[in-house]
C-alpha positions in Angstrom: 57.5 13.9 27.9 57.2 16.9 25.7 56.9 19.5 28.4 57.4 22.4 26.0 54.4 21.3 23.9 52.3 20.8 27.0 53.2 24.3 28.3 52.2 25.8 24.9 48.8 24.0 25.0 48.3 25.1 28.6 48.9 28.7 27.7 46.6 28.5 24.7 43.8 27.0 26.9 44.3 29.7 29.4 43.9 32.3 26.7 40.8 30.7 25.4 39.3 30.4 28.9 39.9 34.1 29.4 38.3 34.9 26.0 35.3 32.7 26.9 34.9 34.4 30.3 35.1 37.9 28.8 32.8 37.0 26.0 30.2 35.5 28.3 30.3 38.4 30.7 29.8 40.9 27.8 27.1 38.7 26.2 25.1 38.3 29.5 25.6 42.0 30.4 24.0 42.9 27.0 20.8 41.2 28.3 21.1 37.8 26.5 20.3 34.6 28.3 22.7 31.8 29.2 20.8 29.6 26.8 21.4 32.1 24.0 25.1 32.2 25.0 25.4 28.5 24.7 23.9 28.6 21.2 26.1 31.5 20.1 28.5 30.6 17.2 31.4 32.6 18.6 31.1 31.0 22.0 30.8 27.6 20.4 33.9 28.2 18.3 35.8 29.0 21.5 34.5 25.8 23.0 35.6 23.8 20.0 39.1 25.3 20.1 39.3 24.4 23.8 38.1 20.9 23.2 40.7 20.5 20.4 43.5 21.6 22.8 42.3 19.1 25.4 42.4 16.3 22.8 45.9 17.3 21.8 47.0 17.3 25.4 45.4 13.9 26.0 47.2 12.5 22.9 50.5 13.6 24.2 49.8 12.0 27.6 48.6 8.8 25.9 51.7 8.6 23.7 53.9 9.1 26.7 52.1 6.4 28.8 52.0 3.9 26.0 55.7 4.2 25.5 56.5 3.5 29.1 
């Protein structure tokens, strides 16, 4: 299994999660609603990046399982 690649993906996801939390806190503190946050393009882009990393991680796991 490509552990190094999985560790890189995990670190990137952690960074994105921290960005999302910080962005959400600031967004909500500015008086916007949760619904507005979920429609915000910056927040959605962070969500897309996180989803892409999850897909990459899953592909690595699938490849490993299918070879064993």
